[in-house]
N, C-alpha and C positions, 0 to 999 in steps of 0.2 A: 789535448785526452786525458783521464780520471780512474782513478785504479784507486779501486775501495774496494776495505776483506771486512764486513761486518762478522765475523764469528773466525772458529780457528778451523787452519784448513791442515787437509794434511800435508807435508812434504815431498811431492810430486815435481820429478827435473822433468819428466812434457810437460807441466802451467805451463816457464817459466820460457820457453821455445816460442810458444802460444801464447801468449802477452805479448812477448816484444811482434811475434808477424800479423796481431787485432789491433797495441793498438799503436804500429803507425801506420795504420787509415785511415785519411781526414778524420776527421769531427768523433773518433770511437770511444767512448768506457769501458771497459769489468769493473764485476759485480767479484766476490770470487767467497763461494759458503761452504758448506762442511766437505761437496760431496762435489761441485757442479762449480764451473764461473761461466758466468754467458755475460754474451761480448755485446753491446751496444752499438751504434750508430744511431742519434736520434736520437731516442728510445724503443728503436726498435730492435731488437733482436735476430744477426745476424748467425754468431755459432760459440755451439756450448762446448765447456769444460766435461766433460763431468764422469764421474772413479768414482766406480759399485751405484753405479746409478742404479733404484728402488732393490734394489743388490741382484742384479747380474751383472755381473764380475766382471764387470768389463771396462777399462781409460780409452777412451775416444775423444778424438774432437766431431761436433753435427753441425752437416754445412746443411742449407736449404735452394738446393738445385730443381733443374725444372722439371717441368712432368711429368713423373713416364723416369724418368732420369736417376734413382733413385731405386726399383727395384731390377731395375739393370747393369745396373754397380753390385748390388745385392748378389743376383744372378753371375757375375761374369767373374765373381773373387772373392765368394761369400767366405771366405775366410779373412779376411781384411774390413770389407764394407757389409754390413748388418740394420735395418731398420731397427730407431729408436725407437723407445713407449712412444707413447699420448702424440713424439712430435713426428715418427716414419709415416700415419695415409695424413700426413699435413704434408706427403714433396721436403721430407728432413732425412739424411741418408748419415750415417755413421761411420765414422772412416778409424777400425783396432786402431791407438796407442799402444796392445801391450798383444803384438804378438811382430815377432824380426823388428829390423829397427827399421826404424820410424822417418821417409822418407820427406825434410822437415816442405822438400821444394809441388809437393805434389800438395800435402797440407798449405802452405801458403796460395796454391792458386783453393783448392778450394774453398778455403778462406774471403778470399778473395772476386773468385765470383759470387759468392752469400750476398758479405756485402754486396752487392754488385745492384744482386734483387730487389732490393731489401734499403738503400739508400735516395733519401732523395736526384734526382737526374742534375743539376748542379754539385751536385758533387762527386758525380758519378768522373769528374773532364778531371778531376784533381789526381783523380789512380787507375798509376802505373804499376807493372809488370816491377818496374824496372826500381820501382823503387818498395819495394817489401825484400824487410835483412834476410841475409841472404845465415844462413841457421845449419854450422856445422855439428 
């Protein structure tokens, strides 16, 4: 597991638990930039932490979901889910971390599911929900 910071990052208490969750998955890396962090498995992105991405004022975690699930989640709970710019139409959904209390179990489930969609098949056997850290 690798954690790289290339630029100064605004201190956000929601990023640390997300890093812990994502880096608990096999062969993952995190690249933190000024307004976002990308989480990858073997150089394929499976999640983003976005902070005011393109000036939208939203803090969120974005993940790849099954086709159509992004629109379904947004329709069912528009106050929590949204389609992020550029990647939303490509099967990604954003879960807002800036409205109400963060359900870290839900975040872990979302990013773990995305990891399973992006990781090589050989790594999938190493992933179980039991290994995901419990964030309080």
